[in-house]
C-alpha positions as CSV (number, residue, x, y, z in Angstrom):
1,M,0.2,0.1,-0.5
2,P,1.3,3.1,-0.7
3,K,2.6,5.7,2.2
4,W,-0.1,8.3,1.6
5,L,-3.1,6.5,2.1
6,R,-1.8,5.1,5.2
7,C,-2.7,7.9,6.9
8,W,-6.4,6.7,6.4
9,M,-6.1,3.4,7.9
10,S,-6.7,2.7,11.8
11,Q,-4.3,1.5,14.1
12,E,-5.8,-1.7,14.4
13,E,-4.7,-1.8,9.9
14,K,-1.4,-1.0,10.9
15,E,-1.0,-3.4,13.0
16,K,-2.1,-6.0,11.2
17,P,-1.8,-5.0,7.6
18,N,-2.3,-8.3,5.8
19,E,-5.0,-10.0,8.0
20,R,-8.5,-9.1,6.5
21,Q,-11.6,-7.7,8.3
22,R,-14.3,-10.0,9.4
23,W,-18.1,-8.8,10.6
24,M,-18.3,-8.5,14.5
25,G,-21.4,-10.8,14.4
26,R,-24.1,-12.3,12.8
27,F,-26.8,-9.1,13.4
28,T,-24.0,-6.9,11.8
29,F,-23.8,-9.1,8.5
30,I,-27.5,-9.3,8.4
31,I,-28.1,-5.6,8.5
32,A,-25.8,-4.2,5.9
33,A,-26.6,-6.9,3.2
34,I,-30.4,-6.0,3.8
35,G,-29.0,-2.1,3.2
36,S,-27.0,-2.9,0.2
37,A,-30.1,-4.6,-1.6
38,I,-32.8,-1.8,-0.2
39,G,-31.6,1.2,-2.1
40,L,-33.7,4.5,-2.0
41,G,-35.0,3.8,-5.5
42,N,-37.5,1.2,-3.5
43,F,-39.0,4.0,-1.6
44,W,-39.0,6.6,-4.0
45,R,-38.7,5.3,-7.6
46,F,-40.5,1.9,-7.3
47,P,-43.9,3.4,-6.5
48,Y,-44.0,5.7,-9.1
49,L,-43.5,3.0,-11.9
50,T,-45.5,0.8,-10.7
51,Y,-48.5,3.3,-10.7
52,K,-47.2,4.5,-14.4
53,H,-47.4,1.0,-16.0
54,G,-50.3,-0.5,-14.7
55,G,-49.7,-1.2,-10.8
56,A,-50.4,-5.0,-10.0
57,A,-49.6,-5.6,-13.8
58,F,-46.6,-4.0,-13.2
59,F,-45.8,-5.7,-10.1
60,F,-46.2,-9.5,-11.0
61,P,-43.4,-9.4,-13.6
62,W,-41.2,-7.9,-10.8
63,A,-41.4,-9.7,-8.0
64,T,-41.2,-12.9,-10.5
65,C,-37.7,-11.8,-11.8
66,L,-36.7,-10.7,-8.1
67,F,-37.6,-14.6,-6.5
68,V,-36.2,-16.2,-9.8
69,M,-33.0,-13.9,-10.6
70,G,-32.9,-11.6,-7.6
71,I,-32.6,-13.3,-4.7
72,P,-30.9,-16.5,-6.3
73,F,-28.1,-13.8,-7.7
74,M,-27.2,-12.5,-4.1
75,I,-27.4,-15.7,-2.3
76,M,-25.0,-16.9,-4.6
77,E,-22.6,-14.0,-4.4
78,L,-22.5,-13.8,-0.8
79,A,-22.2,-17.9,-1.0
80,L,-19.1,-17.3,-3.3
81,G,-17.8,-14.0,-0.9
82,Q,-17.7,-15.8,1.9
83,K,-16.2,-19.6,0.0
84,F,-13.1,-17.9,-0.8
85,Q,-12.8,-14.8,1.0
86,R,-11.9,-12.3,-1.2
87,G,-13.2,-9.2,-3.3
88,D,-14.7,-10.0,-6.9
89,I,-12.1,-10.0,-8.8
90,A,-10.4,-13.0,-6.7
91,V,-13.3,-14.7,-6.6
92,F,-13.9,-15.3,-10.0
93,R,-10.5,-16.1,-10.5
94,G,-10.3,-18.2,-8.3
95,I,-13.4,-20.5,-9.9
96,H,-11.2,-20.4,-13.5
97,K,-8.3,-17.7,-15.1
98,R,-10.7,-16.9,-17.4
99,L,-13.6,-15.9,-15.3
100,G,-12.0,-13.0,-13.6
101,G,-13.0,-10.3,-16.1
102,I,-16.8,-10.8,-14.7
103,G,-15.2,-9.7,-11.7
104,V,-13.6,-6.4,-13.1
105,I,-16.9,-6.1,-14.9
106,S,-18.6,-6.3,-11.7
107,V,-16.5,-3.8,-9.8
108,Y,-16.3,-1.4,-12.8
109,S,-20.5,-1.2,-13.2
110,S,-20.5,-0.9,-9.2
111,Y,-18.3,2.2,-10.2
112,I,-20.8,3.5,-12.3
113,F,-23.8,3.4,-10.3
114,S,-22.4,5.0,-7.8
115,F,-22.1,8.0,-9.6
116,Y,-25.9,8.3,-10.3
117,Y,-26.6,7.4,-7.0
118,N,-24.9,9.6,-5.4
119,V,-26.8,12.1,-7.8
120,V,-30.4,10.7,-6.4
121,V,-28.9,10.7,-2.7
122,A,-28.0,14.2,-3.2
123,W,-31.8,15.1,-4.7
124,A,-33.1,13.9,-2.1
125,L,-30.8,15.7,0.5
126,V,-31.9,19.2,-1.3
127,Y,-35.7,17.9,-0.8
128,V,-35.5,16.9,3.0
129,I,-33.6,20.6,3.1
130,S,-35.8,22.6,1.3
131,A,-39.0,21.3,3.1
132,F,-38.1,23.1,6.0
133,F,-38.4,26.6,4.2
134,N,-41.7,28.4,4.6
135,P,-43.1,28.7,2.1
136,L,-42.2,25.3,0.4
137,P,-40.2,26.3,-3.2
138,W,-42.3,24.3,-5.3
139,A,-45.8,25.2,-3.8
């Protein structure tokens, strides 16, 4: 690790630089997994899209995709991470050398998603702050 990054490390990380961090307990892991799976879009965007595209007619394909693809893929990702005790790239390289690209694309896509997600969270923050002004800006 470069020297200029060491200033951001905790004392524990400096003392044991090669030891991988672990969850404090099962409950902490479950809360973190739920937090990563449930985003702002579930509360902001999904109800709007459901109403716009026909209510229950939109809900049934969504629920089907959730139970057929979403939950199984999340469980697979968590299980592979638990088994290999590595990040995305190392997990897929551990399965087969040529699968390392899947891990690279996974990391890259998370990087790209973080750009627009930060904008959505900033919008939410602007509206929360604006809600404290009288009169309301959108009234």
